[in-house]
Steps between C-alpha positions, in 0.01 A plus 500: 500500500252603772195692402442836661145624560381839595172609643275665237367834613229678296627835625802448269267524202266786619710799394236681292143599573387298187660183651335570837160554354523185290608306801220618719244440220629144463474441878150641506393260228673195653422561866325197648245713670672554831707805400826329549637577159378861505654555846829341378504724183433812701782408735740426210414830325533696824843338562600591144399861555631524856301395793572824697366729231192280442422480873530876536272558193245242640516645853600162648812428704769306306478220741123492469523485125745216514257314735190569291662377180687203647416150391297444823370852500132575483460874415168667520352609171555867595871423538517342157330798346737736679800314373361491146440876505850556638631297206284704251274202415116498456274209558236463233243232415450375153 
């Protein structure tokens, strides 16, 4: 019997705000310092909520949001903050 593999997508597990917050917090803790995990988490959460609605709330074009949160994207800090606010998240230091 041949094994069948499917690609794992975190969006399939981000149906609730509780799951989204836990995912973002885990990525904030585990990020290697270059923002790659945080950027990926924001992109996954935005996809789970709908990129069009998040881009409208953030005041960024949908294409611009995809580019900023792509694997090779390098969003400005202001863009990250706009996306976080659009998602209803707050950045705090502890």
